[in-house]
C-alpha positions as a printed NumPy array, in Angstrom:
array([[145.051,  71.21 ,  54.659],
       [146.526,  69.287,  52.197],
       [145.238,  69.49 ,  48.671],
       [144.307,  65.733,  48.631],
       [142.4  ,  66.06 ,  52.441],
       [139.004,  64.892,  51.924],
       [136.11 ,  67.15 ,  53.073],
       [132.649,  66.663,  55.227],
       [129.575,  68.089,  55.878],
       [127.784,  68.218,  52.833],
       [125.188,  66.071,  50.902],
       [126.675,  62.976,  49.082],
       [124.787,  64.255,  45.563],
       [125.724,  68.004,  45.99 ],
       [129.256,  67.382,  47.223],
       [130.315,  64.973,  44.517],
       [128.786,  67.238,  41.687],
       [130.67 ,  70.197,  43.346],
       [133.584,  68.806,  43.225],
       [132.994,  66.919,  39.495],
       [132.36 ,  70.64 ,  38.136],
       [135.599,  71.84 ,  39.604],
       [137.757,  69.56 ,  37.867],
       [135.639,  69.709,  34.494],
       [136.066,  73.597,  34.704],
       [139.729,  73.153,  35.79 ],
       [140.261,  70.369,  32.525],
       [143.451,  72.069,  31.422],
       [144.579,  74.056,  34.587],
       [146.678,  71.213,  36.22 ],
       [148.127,  73.423,  38.864],
       [144.743,  74.482,  40.2  ],
       [143.679,  71.097,  39.819],
       [146.235,  69.799,  41.945],
       [146.023,  72.397,  44.496],
       [142.633,  73.077,  45.043],
       [141.   ,  69.756,  44.869],
       [139.595,  68.173,  47.361],
       [138.052,  64.738,  47.351],
       [133.986,  64.216,  48.209],
       [134.147,  62.36 ,  51.756],
       [130.119,  61.485,  52.339],
       [128.97 ,  58.826,  55.387],
       [126.588,  57.479,  52.722],
       [126.545,  57.173,  49.02 ],
       [125.464,  54.785,  46.547],
       [126.998,  56.041,  43.212],
       [124.175,  54.419,  41.282],
       [121.131,  55.911,  43.108],
       [122.836,  59.455,  44.219],
       [124.235,  59.89 ,  40.99 ],
       [123.373,  58.375,  37.908],
       [119.373,  58.198,  39.162],
       [119.209,  61.187,  40.956],
       [121.581,  63.419,  38.704],
       [122.43 ,  61.959,  35.236],
       [118.683,  60.537,  34.694],
       [116.395,  63.119,  36.025],
       [116.501,  66.93 ,  34.54 ],
       [117.786,  67.945,  31.345],
       [120.151,  65.423,  30.724],
       [117.47 ,  62.749,  31.491],
       [117.146,  62.06 ,  27.187],
       [120.555,  62.489,  26.818],
       [122.334,  58.576,  25.174],
       [123.634,  56.978,  28.325],
       [125.099,  53.903,  26.568],
       [125.512,  53.648,  22.462],
       [126.332,  49.903,  21.154],
       [127.287,  49.534,  17.512],
       [127.964,  45.958,  15.905],
       [126.775,  42.934,  17.622],
       [124.063,  43.604,  20.153],
       [123.568,  47.309,  18.458],
       [121.662,  49.298,  21.332],
       [120.968,  53.096,  22.206],
       [119.588,  53.706,  25.287],
       [119.388,  57.407,  27.285],
       [120.377,  57.877,  31.256],
       [116.395,  57.704,  31.671],
       [115.594,  54.485,  30.211],
       [118.805,  52.965,  31.664],
       [118.104,  54.024,  34.797],
       [114.313,  52.397,  34.383],
       [115.843,  49.292,  32.897],
       [117.971,  48.602,  36.144],
       [115.507,  49.629,  38.206],
       [113.582,  46.235,  36.928],
       [116.404,  44.322,  36.684],
       [117.19 ,  45.13 ,  40.81 ],
       [113.506,  44.57 ,  41.506],
       [113.463,  41.198,  39.738],
       [116.969,  40.687,  41.406],
       [115.304,  40.712,  45.016],
       [112.246,  38.694,  44.067],
       [114.999,  35.621,  43.277],
       [116.142,  36.196,  46.802],
       [119.619,  38.144,  46.808],
       [120.559,  39.708,  49.94 ],
       [122.488,  42.722,  50.736],
       [126.274,  41.81 ,  50.36 ],
       [126.132,  38.735,  48.248],
       [128.285,  38.402,  45.5  ],
       [127.434,  38.027,  41.281],
       [129.688,  36.502,  39.183],
       [129.139,  38.713,  35.536],
       [130.397,  37.258,  32.95 ],
       [128.584,  39.093,  29.634],
       [130.598,  40.746,  26.719],
       [129.701,  44.526,  25.779],
       [125.824,  44.211,  25.784],
       [123.292,  46.608,  27.446],
       [122.837,  43.674,  30.054],
       [126.037,  44.162,  31.349],
       [125.049,  47.943,  32.256],
       [121.734,  47.094,  33.459],
       [123.129,  44.351,  35.8  ],
       [126.092,  46.701,  37.001],
       [123.946,  49.447,  37.749],
       [121.033,  47.456,  39.486],
       [123.404,  45.666,  41.716],
       [124.719,  48.977,  43.232],
       [121.213,  49.62 ,  43.694],
       [120.721,  46.376,  45.908],
       [124.063,  46.634,  47.73 ],
       [125.729,  43.436,  45.592],
       [128.852,  42.885,  45.273],
       [129.88 ,  42.346,  40.776],
       [132.67 ,  40.384,  40.241],
       [133.113,  41.173,  36.555],
       [134.822,  38.202,  34.918],
       [135.718,  37.984,  31.155],
       [134.055,  35.46 ,  29.05 ],
       [137.409,  34.212,  27.849],
       [137.727,  32.301,  31.431],
       [137.737,  28.672,  30.959],
       [135.356,  26.852,  33.265],
       [138.169,  26.026,  35.696],
       [138.981,  29.618,  36.059],
       [134.688,  30.19 ,  36.527],
       [135.256,  27.44 ,  39.404],
       [138.233,  29.025,  40.91 ],
       [136.443,  32.587,  40.552],
       [133.295,  31.544,  41.806],
       [134.966,  29.364,  45.109],
       [137.639,  32.34 ,  45.823],
       [135.116,  35.101,  45.417],
       [132.598,  33.169,  47.434],
       [129.741,  34.111,  44.678],
       [126.461,  32.828,  45.103],
       [125.146,  34.422,  41.976],
       [126.251,  33.772,  38.304],
       [125.041,  35.752,  35.132],
       [126.344,  34.642,  31.816],
       [125.991,  34.269,  28.069],
       [123.744,  31.7  ,  26.986],
       [126.025,  30.401,  24.719],
       [128.921,  29.943,  27.64 ],
       [126.154,  27.995,  30.31 ],
       [126.614,  24.354,  28.877],
       [130.551,  24.91 ,  28.774],
       [130.625,  25.71 ,  33.01 ],
       [130.243,  22.319,  34.59 ],
       [131.485,  21.58 ,  38.174],
       [129.875,  24.369,  39.184],
       [128.788,  24.547,  43.175],
       [125.135,  23.101,  43.694],
       [123.665,  25.986,  45.727],
       [124.869,  28.56 ,  42.877],
       [121.997,  30.405,  41.371],
       [122.512,  30.745,  37.446],
       [120.701,  32.916,  35.046],
       [121.657,  33.117,  31.441],
       [121.093,  35.625,  28.876],
       [119.092,  34.254,  25.992],
       [117.9  ,  30.886,  25.857],
       [117.932,  29.733,  29.306],
       [119.949,  26.235,  29.763],
       [119.042,  23.416,  31.507],
       [119.269,  24.192,  35.131],
       [119.518,  28.199,  34.26 ],
       [117.176,  30.498,  34.721],
       [116.618,  33.037,  32.267],
       [117.319,  36.715,  32.163],
       [114.164,  37.766,  30.691],
       [112.135,  35.606,  33.196],
       [113.639,  37.918,  35.807],
       [112.788,  41.475,  34.803],
       [109.973,  42.73 ,  36.29 ],
       [107.384,  45.501,  35.036],
       [107.947,  48.153,  38.348],
       [110.497,  50.889,  36.762],
       [110.591,  52.303,  40.389],
       [113.195,  51.211,  42.962],
       [113.352,  51.628,  46.428],
       [116.66 ,  50.857,  48.526],
       [116.014,  48.419,  51.48 ],
       [118.407,  51.101,  53.49 ],
       [121.261,  54.14 ,  53.279],
       [124.537,  52.61 ,  51.38 ],
       [127.708,  53.698,  53.397],
       [130.134,  55.06 ,  51.426],
       [132.082,  52.554,  52.261],
       [130.442,  49.602,  51.233],
       [131.95 ,  47.47 ,  48.572],
       [130.239,  47.241,  45.278],
       [133.054,  45.35 ,  43.025],
       [135.603,  42.709,  43.262],
       [138.435,  42.095,  40.802],
       [140.753,  39.736,  40.02 ],
       [144.331,  40.921,  39.182],
       [145.304,  40.091,  35.831],
       [148.468,  38.003,  37.018],
       [150.722,  39.156,  34.974],
       [154.03 ,  37.809,  37.68 ],
       [151.796,  35.793,  39.969],
       [148.519,  34.187,  40.892],
       [145.6  ,  36.882,  40.462],
       [144.872,  38.892,  43.788],
       [141.332,  39.901,  44.651],
       [140.647,  43.762,  44.976],
       [137.664,  44.92 ,  46.915],
       [136.426,  48.36 ,  45.701],
       [133.592,  50.479,  47.29 ],
       [131.421,  53.432,  45.897],
       [133.889,  55.489,  47.601],
       [136.913,  54.41 ,  45.591],
       [135.519,  53.531,  42.382],
       [132.584,  55.98 ,  42.11 ],
       [134.094,  58.968,  43.594],
       [137.377,  57.927,  42.999],
       [137.164,  57.526,  39.055],
       [136.768,  61.268,  39.394],
       [140.582,  61.49 ,  38.929],
       [140.123,  58.847,  35.696],
       [137.646,  61.438,  34.537],
       [139.797,  64.141,  34.915],
       [142.966,  62.265,  33.013],
       [140.776,  61.341,  29.816],
       [139.953,  64.894,  30.019],
       [136.023,  64.232,  29.528],
       [132.919,  66.552,  28.953],
       [129.487,  66.546,  29.196],
       [127.994,  65.421,  25.609],
       [131.859,  63.706,  24.493],
       [130.942,  60.378,  22.98 ],
       [133.975,  58.301,  24.763],
       [135.147,  54.806,  22.959],
       [137.247,  52.664,  25.134],
       [139.221,  49.811,  23.826],
       [138.13 ,  47.282,  26.816],
       [136.773,  43.848,  27.251],
       [134.51 ,  43.59 ,  30.151],
       [135.816,  41.741,  32.949],
       [138.854,  43.855,  33.415],
       [139.106,  47.354,  36.009],
       [139.927,  49.308,  32.499],
       [136.338,  48.598,  31.289],
       [134.537,  49.625,  34.761],
       [137.201,  53.003,  34.471],
       [136.38 ,  54.04 ,  31.03 ],
       [133.295,  52.29 ,  30.091],
       [131.309,  53.267,  33.136],
       [132.872,  55.487,  35.969],
       [134.662,  57.924,  34.385],
       [132.162,  59.211,  31.313],
       [128.942,  58.589,  33.251],
       [130.881,  61.221,  35.884],
       [131.748,  63.587,  33.316],
       [127.726,  63.197,  31.98 ],
       [129.519,  61.34 ,  28.402],
       [128.392,  58.704,  26.039],
       [129.514,  55.272,  26.748],
       [130.071,  54.588,  23.246],
       [131.006,  50.191,  21.943],
       [132.276,  48.974,  19.245],
       [131.426,  45.324,  18.904],
       [133.789,  43.63 ,  16.336],
       [134.18 ,  40.174,  17.101],
       [137.867,  39.87 ,  15.83 ],
       [139.779,  43.164,  15.867],
       [139.94 ,  45.426,  12.25 ],
       [141.688,  48.464,  12.644],
       [140.374,  49.848,   9.555],
       [136.465,  48.74 ,  10.493],
       [137.386,  50.762,  14.224],
       [138.47 ,  54.025,  12.278],
       [135.562,  54.394,   9.902],
       [133.382,  53.525,  13.138],
       [135.184,  56.538,  14.498],
       [134.474,  58.981,  11.606],
       [131.031,  57.437,  11.366],
       [130.087,  58.197,  14.632],
       [131.555,  61.46 ,  15.327],
       [133.422,  59.777,  18.282],
       [135.049,  63.089,  20.495],
       [137.151,  60.779,  22.731],
       [139.439,  57.283,  22.391],
       [141.238,  55.573,  25.016],
       [142.609,  52.046,  23.834],
       [146.283,  49.832,  24.894],
       [149.188,  50.327,  22.859],
       [148.359,  46.99 ,  21.005],
       [145.407,  48.644,  19.822],
       [147.497,  51.704,  18.61 ],
       [150.17 ,  49.629,  17.294],
       [147.565,  48.497,  14.518],
       [145.963,  51.511,  14.211],
       [149.235,  53.364,  13.348],
       [150.024,  50.307,  10.301],
       [146.906,  52.308,   8.895],
       [146.732,  55.73 ,   6.47 ],
       [145.967,  57.773,   9.971],
       [145.473,  60.801,   8.058],
       [142.942,  60.043,   5.797],
       [140.238,  59.224,   8.154],
       [139.086,  62.781,   9.286],
       [138.161,  61.52 ,  12.98 ],
       [136.091,  64.214,  15.269],
       [138.22 ,  63.439,  18.169],
       [139.665,  65.971,  20.538],
       [141.008,  63.683,  22.955],
       [143.017,  60.39 ,  22.583],
       [144.628,  58.365,  25.071],
       [146.534,  55.235,  26.276],
       [146.672,  52.771,  28.78 ],
       [146.92 ,  49.369,  30.044],
       [150.662,  49.053,  29.721],
       [153.102,  52.415,  28.382],
       [152.857,  53.879,  25.04 ],
       [156.08 ,  53.982,  23.325],
       [157.438,  57.338,  21.862],
       [156.974,  56.25 ,  18.253],
       [153.045,  55.411,  18.756],
       [152.796,  58.766,  20.094],
       [154.661,  60.598,  16.949],
       [152.926,  58.904,  14.744],
       [149.388,  60.305,  16.263],
       [150.398,  63.457,  16.479],
       [151.637,  63.783,  12.756],
       [148.088,  62.29 ,  11.489],
       [145.666,  63.872,  13.667],
       [147.452,  66.911,  15.05 ],
       [146.66 ,  65.566,  18.396],
       [148.505,  64.708,  21.443],
       [148.34 ,  61.014,  22.618],
       [148.128,  60.884,  26.141],
       [149.655,  58.657,  28.714],
       [148.173,  57.561,  31.63 ],
       [149.121,  55.099,  34.756],
       [147.163,  53.08 ,  37.146],
       [145.807,  49.845,  38.625],
       [143.126,  47.367,  39.053],
       [143.695,  48.826,  43.184],
       [143.201,  52.566,  42.148],
       [142.057,  54.683,  39.836],
       [144.036,  56.574,  36.923],
       [147.203,  57.957,  39.541],
       [149.467,  59.563,  37.107],
       [149.064,  61.057,  33.756],
       [149.426,  63.838,  30.894],
       [146.305,  65.747,  31.572],
       [145.064,  67.939,  28.872],
       [146.257,  70.978,  27.66 ],
       [149.483,  70.207,  29.663],
       [153.34 ,  69.682,  28.046],
       [154.032,  66.336,  26.999],
       [157.346,  64.895,  27.659],
       [158.39 ,  61.927,  25.123],
       [158.177,  59.048,  26.99 ],
       [156.783,  60.009,  30.319],
       [153.565,  59.088,  31.048],
       [152.842,  62.452,  32.878],
       [152.189,  64.017,  36.628],
       [150.486,  63.216,  39.89 ],
       [146.517,  63.507,  39.232],
       [144.086,  65.172,  41.209],
       [143.848,  63.446,  44.327],
       [147.03 ,  61.595,  44.274],
       [150.322,  62.13 ,  46.637],
       [152.591,  60.212,  44.224],
       [156.526,  59.292,  46.064],
       [159.375,  56.869,  44.526],
       [160.675,  54.727,  47.181],
       [163.774,  52.901,  47.277],
       [163.796,  49.555,  48.925],
       [164.384,  51.2  ,  52.435],
       [161.365,  53.206,  51.93 ],
       [163.748,  56.686,  50.968],
       [162.234,  58.658,  48.769],
       [164.39 ,  58.573,  45.379],
       [164.425,  59.697,  41.861],
       [163.871,  56.699,  40.937],
       [162.113,  53.979,  42.555],
       [158.695,  52.169,  43.392],
       [155.674,  54.108,  42.559],
       [154.219,  54.833,  45.844],
       [151.374,  56.481,  47.247],
       [151.039,  58.363,  50.416],
       [148.521,  57.064,  52.496],
       [148.25 ,  60.351,  54.844],
       [145.87 ,  61.298,  53.649],
       [144.977,  58.175,  51.798],
       [143.516,  58.65 ,  48.389],
       [139.991,  58.28 ,  47.964],
       [140.786,  55.919,  44.726],
       [142.922,  53.189,  46.318],
       [141.112,  49.894,  46.902],
       [139.619,  49.013,  50.301],
       [142.159,  45.725,  50.162],
       [143.149,  42.587,  49.213],
       [140.518,  39.745,  49.946],
       [142.558,  36.886,  51.72 ],
       [142.41 ,  33.279,  51.585],
       [139.525,  33.286,  53.878],
       [137.219,  35.573,  52.745],
       [138.386,  38.649,  55.182],
       [139.577,  42.335,  53.855],
       [143.409,  42.736,  54.19 ],
       [143.63 ,  46.419,  54.922],
       [146.39 ,  48.406,  53.434],
       [148.571,  49.631,  56.211],
       [151.649,  51.694,  56.927],
       [152.639,  55.259,  55.381],
       [152.748,  54.114,  51.566],
       [150.808,  51.666,  49.014],
       [153.095,  50.412,  46.829],
       [152.45 ,  49.809,  43.129],
       [154.998,  47.277,  42.223],
       [155.974,  49.469,  39.127],
       [159.366,  50.959,  38.964],
       [159.261,  54.768,  37.356],
       [161.838,  57.498,  37.108],
       [161.231,  61.379,  38.092],
       [162.785,  64.514,  36.364],
       [163.366,  67.654,  38.101],
       [160.093,  68.726,  36.723],
       [157.957,  66.064,  37.933],
       [157.357,  64.579,  35.111],
       [157.257,  60.738,  35.548],
       [158.532,  58.309,  32.815],
       [157.699,  54.362,  33.404],
       [160.755,  52.034,  33.543],
       [158.273,  48.195,  34.39 ],
       [157.092,  46.094,  36.642],
       [159.611,  45.83 ,  39.388],
       [159.699,  42.057,  38.666],
       [160.499,  42.372,  35.321],
       [163.843,  44.769,  35.926],
       [167.1  ,  43.407,  35.216],
       [170.687,  43.712,  35.585],
       [173.098,  42.396,  32.833],
       [176.911,  42.877,  33.255],
       [175.946,  44.726,  36.386],
       [174.135,  47.283,  34.97 ],
       [170.279,  48.112,  35.029],
       [167.866,  47.294,  32.322],
       [164.622,  48.349,  31.574],
       [162.464,  46.635,  29.627],
       [160.329,  49.138,  28.395],
       [162.932,  51.446,  27.149],
       [164.732,  48.692,  24.941],
       [161.249,  47.256,  23.97 ],
       [160.179,  51.079,  22.674],
       [163.407,  51.321,  20.713],
       [162.561,  47.512,  18.878],
       [159.004,  48.723,  18.032],
       [160.217,  51.884,  16.017],
       [161.482,  49.099,  13.257],
       [159.402,  48.914,  10.395],
       [159.271,  45.151,  10.916],
       [158.444,  44.939,  14.851],
       [154.763,  45.082,  16.372],
       [154.804,  44.064,  19.448],
       [158.025,  43.07 ,  21.756],
       [159.259,  41.632,  25.305],
       [162.416,  42.253,  27.009],
       [163.882,  39.997,  28.96 ],
       [167.286,  38.572,  30.483],
       [168.755,  35.379,  28.99 ],
       [171.152,  33.775,  31.086],
       [174.419,  34.167,  30.191],
       [177.962,  32.122,  31.307],
       [180.02 ,  35.415,  30.686],
       [177.666,  38.469,  31.864],
       [175.545,  36.37 ,  33.764],
       [172.583,  37.708,  31.768],
       [172.083,  39.521,  28.537],
       [169.247,  41.36 ,  27.55 ],
       [167.159,  39.204,  24.761],
       [164.126,  40.356,  22.711],
       [161.03 ,  38.029,  21.822],
       [159.3  ,  39.893,  18.962],
       [156.52 ,  39.309,  16.87 ],
       [156.156,  40.593,  13.602],
       [154.031,  42.389,  11.692],
       [151.886,  40.575,   9.111],
       [153.662,  41.8  ,   5.958],
       [157.141,  40.608,   7.371],
       [158.805,  37.618,   7.286],
       [160.973,  35.922,  10.371],
       [163.891,  35.302,   8.301],
       [167.627,  35.916,   8.951],
       [167.542,  39.399,   6.437],
       [165.105,  40.538,   9.21 ],
       [167.059,  39.486,  11.895],
       [170.174,  40.967,  10.959],
       [168.017,  44.295,  10.144],
       [167.085,  44.989,  13.58 ],
       [170.356,  44.177,  15.187],
       [171.681,  46.836,  13.11 ],
       [168.741,  49.07 ,  13.957],
       [169.454,  48.422,  17.753],
       [173.192,  48.803,  17.166],
       [172.639,  52.499,  15.911],
       [169.885,  53.342,  18.895],
       [170.867,  51.38 ,  22.186],
       [174.266,  52.168,  23.944],
       [176.595,  48.73 ,  23.988],
       [176.249,  47.899,  27.529],
       [172.559,  47.681,  27.499],
       [172.163,  46.166,  23.707],
       [169.814,  43.539,  23.259],
       [172.23 ,  40.76 ,  22.02 ],
       [169.274,  37.811,  21.216],
       [166.204,  38.236,  19.441],
       [163.449,  35.571,  18.827],
       [160.267,  35.888,  16.423],
       [157.096,  34.66 ,  17.731],
       [153.748,  35.262,  19.377],
       [153.854,  36.926,  22.7  ],
       [152.011,  34.659,  25.904],
       [150.01 ,  37.139,  27.349],
       [147.25 ,  37.198,  30.516],
       [143.673,  36.703,  29.018],
       [143.26 ,  40.765,  29.553],
       [146.048,  41.397,  26.795],
       [149.095,  41.673,  29.291],
       [152.522,  40.177,  28.202],
       [153.559,  37.56 ,  30.61 ],
       [157.432,  38.259,  30.528],
       [157.501,  35.817,  33.438],
       [156.632,  32.964,  31.374],
       [159.724,  34.063,  28.996],
       [161.954,  34.41 ,  31.717],
       [161.103,  30.826,  33.041],
       [161.569,  29.383,  29.104],
       [165.058,  31.263,  29.004],
       [166.421,  29.644,  32.389],
       [165.189,  26.114,  31.169],
       [167.039,  26.571,  27.686],
       [170.311,  27.828,  29.254],
       [170.011,  24.494,  31.846],
       [169.691,  22.377,  28.778],
       [171.888,  24.448,  26.011],
       [169.233,  24.829,  23.884],
       [167.812,  27.862,  21.671],
       [164.691,  28.716,  20.215],
       [164.066,  27.641,  16.722],
       [163.555,  31.057,  15.794],
       [166.119,  32.988,  17.73 ],
       [168.97 ,  34.585,  16.319],
       [172.036,  35.904,  18.378],
       [174.221,  38.592,  17.822],
       [177.305,  36.844,  17.326],
       [175.496,  34.944,  14.27 ],
       [175.983,  37.872,  11.96 ],
       [179.708,  38.573,  13.089],
       [182.084,  38.558,  10.445],
       [184.846,  35.838,   9.864]])
């Protein structure tokens, strides 16, 4: 039997706990975790009822802190308290007339009502559609229609901005109720016990996510109690979480990473979900918060890490024993800075909205510079060329025999049907290379990798070298059309606050590039400015590529664009 093969015939919570306890014990024994791991495979399983309520909210762990929020909407709730509060919300929604399978668009910031509602929805059999509060009214209308949502729950200050919503949509606000909206508080009933209407099948849906849409229109990804509840065991293992940890994940609600690391993975481990609500991001403020609250584990995207390393990290006596990055690959320069300051390995990981964590540098293992790590327990990863042949460099793909539990149920089609994944592999759309020891190095999105002078260019490789320059905060490399080479690498660069977009800075960056990058893949053009991003914070290189094509056709260049030939003598 494969090490990834699910097992059967144990009670749902018993099997889940046994698997979870095995991974906790094998936290730093990667070989054992990979070879001996078996996915739990219950026919019926409700993560909120069978795990959160039955295991975390009872017995010795009931009084432990489940959720702590500092800053705006500050709160602290135990597992038992959060269980009771979510029961009251579930009973209130039931009185409102929700039915199993109904879809609830959830548009809240980091406040207790978000966690209460997600748990309540799971208990009722609702499908939650997490949505960032940064969405426009047009975005929300489109999501409601595409997701076929019957209910919407939003921040009160957003209600008046959401016009043109379907007439039959049930509308709820947290805070003062706007005209035509119900108040969240008015739904809460006194009964803190909840009785499910029927057993929950493990494959029943619980979440419907929109992807970030870096290269195309966002897709709708459907997840179940099995795929995200059970599947998040791989994420727990990668993060290295243990019972009693205080885990801070820097991620906005509405995106899958928030469910990964602010919900399922920490609570699978019995750890505290810690939230630092800052409003506008403040690196020094976040570092002080880590110290003041004795946070033991942190996960943040590279954008945040790049801002943190601008500070004197060594002057902050953190209690961290685990640090991770996700969302986009970590550059070696960031990893080295954290290691030097805190003596702590900064561990990268890879996954998608469609999956839980697939590949990662797990605790206690060798970290190779630039490598994202090795396949995590429960995932059989291969690299495929265009003809589905395995290769040492190619598209990251998952074998579907056996199917990894952490893989989505499928995409939602235009008519609302679930489009299942078929064939022998699930292709991720991301490209990586694998070395002889089995470590994977991220190359880029398949749509972002390009050729220049017939050489294959990895944007991520060049961007990693660029941000080693002290003036560079962020960079995105795309092909710029060229009449001789067909395309040349061009970097769009955001500078740190103290640097100015001058000719002298451009010259210094070109000098840095020439010392670090082989001539055949050297960046030939740079342009200073802000990078276009999705509302989830991911860089939209596709927009930059289109811009360069347009400029080439009109023989124009950017106002703050500098080219290598501008600095040639004579």
